[in-house]
C-alpha positions as CSV (number, residue, x, y, z in Angstrom):
1,M,79.5,5.3,-12.6
2,V,79.6,8.2,-10.2
3,P,75.6,9.5,-9.8
4,F,74.0,11.9,-11.7
5,T,71.1,14.6,-11.1
6,V,68.7,16.6,-13.6
7,S,66.2,18.8,-12.4
8,T,62.9,20.9,-13.5
9,S,60.1,22.7,-12.3
10,I,56.8,21.9,-13.1
11,S,53.7,24.0,-13.1
12,K,51.5,20.7,-11.1
13,P,50.0,19.8,-7.6
14,R,53.4,17.1,-6.5
15,E,50.6,14.4,-5.9
16,V,49.8,14.8,-9.2
17,V,53.5,14.8,-10.8
18,F,54.3,11.9,-8.1
19,D,51.0,9.1,-10.0
20,Y,52.3,10.0,-13.3
21,L,55.5,8.9,-12.2
22,T,54.6,5.9,-10.1
23,D,53.2,4.9,-13.4
24,I,56.0,2.8,-14.9
25,A,53.9,3.0,-18.1
26,N,54.5,7.0,-18.5
27,H,58.3,6.9,-18.6
28,A,58.2,5.7,-21.9
29,E,56.1,8.5,-22.9
30,F,59.0,11.1,-21.9
31,S,61.8,9.3,-22.4
32,D,61.2,7.6,-26.0
33,H,63.8,9.5,-27.8
34,Y,66.2,7.4,-26.4
35,L,64.3,4.4,-24.7
36,T,62.6,2.1,-27.6
37,D,60.2,-1.0,-27.9
38,W,59.4,-0.6,-24.4
39,H,58.0,-3.8,-23.0
40,L,56.1,-4.0,-20.0
41,L,56.6,-6.3,-17.2
42,R,52.7,-7.3,-15.6
43,E,49.6,-6.3,-16.2
44,D,49.2,-3.5,-13.3
45,P,51.8,-0.9,-14.3
46,Q,52.2,1.4,-11.4
47,G,53.1,0.9,-7.1
48,V,56.4,-1.3,-6.2
49,G,57.0,-4.4,-9.1
50,A,55.9,-2.7,-11.4
51,G,58.5,-3.1,-14.6
52,A,59.4,-2.3,-18.3
53,R,62.7,-3.9,-20.5
54,F,63.3,-1.8,-23.5
55,R,65.8,-1.1,-26.2
56,V,68.6,1.4,-24.8
57,K,69.3,3.4,-28.6
58,A,72.7,4.4,-27.8
59,P,75.7,4.9,-30.5
60,L,77.6,1.9,-30.7
61,N,75.6,-0.4,-28.6
62,R,75.7,-3.4,-29.2
63,F,73.8,-5.1,-25.9
64,S,71.2,-2.6,-26.0
65,W,68.5,-4.1,-23.9
66,A,67.9,-3.8,-19.8
67,D,64.7,-3.4,-17.7
68,L,63.5,-1.4,-14.7
69,T,61.3,-2.4,-12.2
70,I,60.1,0.2,-9.7
71,A,62.1,-0.9,-5.8
72,E,60.7,1.9,-3.3
73,V,57.7,4.9,-3.2
74,Q,57.6,7.1,-0.4
75,R,54.4,8.7,-1.0
76,P,54.3,11.4,-2.4
77,R,58.1,12.6,-2.1
78,R,60.8,9.7,-3.5
79,I,60.6,6.8,-6.1
80,V,63.8,4.5,-6.0
81,V,64.0,2.4,-9.7
82,R,66.0,-0.5,-9.9
83,G,67.2,-2.6,-13.1
84,R,70.1,-3.8,-14.9
85,G,71.1,-3.5,-18.5
86,G,74.2,-4.1,-20.9
87,K,75.9,-7.6,-21.9
88,F,73.9,-10.3,-19.5
89,N,72.6,-7.7,-18.2
90,R,75.7,-7.2,-15.4
91,V,75.6,-3.0,-15.4
92,R,73.4,-2.2,-12.0
93,I,71.0,0.6,-12.9
94,L,69.6,2.8,-9.6
95,A,67.6,6.2,-10.6
96,T,65.6,8.2,-8.1
97,Y,63.3,10.3,-8.4
98,S,62.9,13.3,-5.9
99,V,59.6,15.7,-6.2
100,A,59.2,18.5,-3.9
101,E,57.4,21.1,-3.5
102,G,58.7,24.0,-4.8
103,P,58.2,28.3,-4.8
104,S,54.7,29.7,-6.2
105,Q,52.2,26.5,-6.8
106,T,54.7,24.2,-8.8
107,T,57.2,20.9,-7.9
108,R,60.5,20.2,-8.6
109,V,61.4,16.6,-9.8
110,D,65.1,15.5,-9.5
111,F,66.0,12.7,-11.3
112,T,69.6,10.7,-9.9
113,L,70.7,8.3,-11.7
114,E,74.1,6.1,-11.0
115,T,75.1,2.6,-12.5
116,E,77.7,0.3,-11.2
117,P,79.5,-1.5,-14.6
118,A,80.5,-4.7,-13.6
119,L,83.4,-5.3,-14.9
120,L,86.7,-3.1,-16.5
121,S,85.3,-3.1,-20.2
122,D,81.7,-1.5,-19.1
123,R,83.9,1.3,-17.3
124,L,85.3,2.2,-19.9
125,I,82.3,2.8,-22.3
126,E,81.3,4.8,-19.4
127,G,83.9,6.7,-19.0
128,L,84.7,7.0,-23.3
129,G,81.3,9.7,-23.0
130,G,78.1,6.7,-21.8
131,R,77.9,9.0,-19.1
132,S,77.8,12.4,-20.7
133,W,75.0,11.1,-23.3
134,L,73.0,9.3,-20.4
135,R,73.0,13.5,-19.2
136,R,72.1,14.8,-22.3
137,K,69.8,12.1,-22.8
138,N,68.0,12.3,-19.5
139,T,67.7,16.5,-19.4
140,R,65.6,16.0,-22.9
141,A,63.5,13.0,-20.7
142,M,63.0,16.2,-17.5
143,R,62.1,19.1,-20.6
144,R,59.4,16.6,-22.1
145,L,57.7,15.3,-18.5
146,R,57.2,19.5,-17.9
147,T,55.7,19.1,-21.1
148,I,53.4,16.5,-21.0
149,L,52.3,17.0,-17.7
150,E,51.5,21.3,-18.3
151,D,50.6,21.4,-21.0
152,D,49.5,17.6,-22.4
153,R,51.1,17.8,-25.4
154,G,54.8,15.9,-27.1
155,R,53.3,12.7,-25.9
156,G,55.1,9.3,-26.9
157,R,53.3,6.1,-27.3
158,R,52.3,4.6,-24.2
159,P,53.6,0.6,-23.9
160,T,51.1,-2.3,-23.1
161,V,51.9,-5.4,-21.9
162,A,53.4,-7.7,-24.7
163,A,53.9,-4.0,-26.7
164,R,50.9,-4.6,-27.9
């Protein structure tokens, strides 16, 4: 899939936003409207190697489990997350958070998502609305991220190891 980017500006220092995003358990708080049943893959949810498995709540999605792992952290400006999803985990996922200082003590967060479908059937699903659906859901996730960090409200449930 051709990558897409959604952005938001947050009235918090860049380091605060970056530290929040390097904790994979926090991702459930702002994306639980379409990613559910989060399970952490290790006890320490922060930094390189931290991962989570979750269910994608998409229409007509028969193979809903996916996973993400933080693959690269360039403090305080970039976080790269890699994962897989779809049938037999054959669709590769690459997500990048770019965190930059904005005007007037704000932080700009750009989220770029790219998938690599393995088969023609996977590409057809993305072409028939999967990409636009993902863009809408991630736009809402960025709005929720801003609300959580600025107003400390609208938080989803934070997952634990083995989803306790």
